[in-house]
C-alpha positions in Angstrom: -38.8 71.0 29.4 -36.2 69.2 31.8 -32.9 69.4 29.9 -31.1 67.2 32.6 -33.9 64.5 32.1 -33.4 64.7 28.3 -29.4 64.4 28.6 -30.0 61.5 31.0 -32.4 59.8 28.5 -30.0 60.5 25.7 -27.0 59.2 27.5 -28.9 56.0 28.4 -29.8 55.6 24.7 -26.5 56.1 23.4 -24.9 53.8 26.0 -27.4 51.0 25.2 -27.0 51.4 21.5 -23.2 51.9 21.3 -22.7 49.2 24.1 -20.2 51.4 25.9 -19.6 54.6 27.8 -17.8 56.5 25.0 -20.8 58.9 25.1 -19.8 60.1 28.4 -16.6 61.4 27.1 -18.5 63.9 24.9 -20.8 65.3 27.4 -20.3 68.9 26.4 -21.3 68.1 22.7 -24.3 66.2 24.0 -25.3 69.1 26.3 -24.9 71.6 23.6 -26.8 69.7 20.9 -29.7 69.0 23.6 -29.9 72.7 24.3 -30.0 73.6 20.6 -32.6 71.0 20.0 -34.9 72.3 22.9 -34.6 75.7 21.7 -35.6 74.7 18.3 -38.6 72.9 19.7 -39.6 75.8 22.0 -39.3 78.3 19.2 -41.8 76.5 17.0 -44.7 77.5 19.2 -46.6 74.6 18.2 -47.9 71.3 19.8 -46.3 69.2 17.0 -42.6 69.4 16.1 -41.6 69.9 12.5 -40.3 67.2 10.5 -36.5 66.8 10.5 -35.6 65.6 6.9 -32.0 65.3 8.1 -32.7 63.0 11.0 -31.6 59.7 9.6 -28.5 61.2 8.1 -27.4 62.6 11.6 -25.0 60.5 13.7 -26.6 57.9 16.1 -25.8 60.0 19.3 -27.5 63.0 17.8 -30.4 61.2 16.4 -30.9 59.7 20.1 -30.6 63.2 21.6 -33.3 64.4 19.0 -35.6 61.4 20.2 -35.2 62.2 23.8 -35.9 65.9 23.2 -39.0 65.1 21.5 -40.1 62.7 24.2 -39.5 65.5 26.9 -41.3 68.0 24.7 -44.5 66.0 24.6 -44.1 65.1 28.3 -43.9 68.9 29.1 -46.8 69.6 26.9 -48.8 67.1 28.9 -47.7 68.5 32.3 -48.7 72.0 31.3 -52.0 71.3 29.5 -53.2 67.9 30.4 
């Protein structure tokens, strides 16, 4: 998975949703959360991510990071096994 692409996508979603650039002040938190989420997805060893019951209780920036991670997860699977 391309973690840089995920971070750019997550930042874009958060900037659009928040209508501001506050998210850029918390880059380290975003990067750490994305890395953890990517490890969670990769460790599942499956073509379908497990449900996240906590997803809607997450802060918006984390929700957008999860969404961006899952998008890249599926793009990566398609690149590896078309």
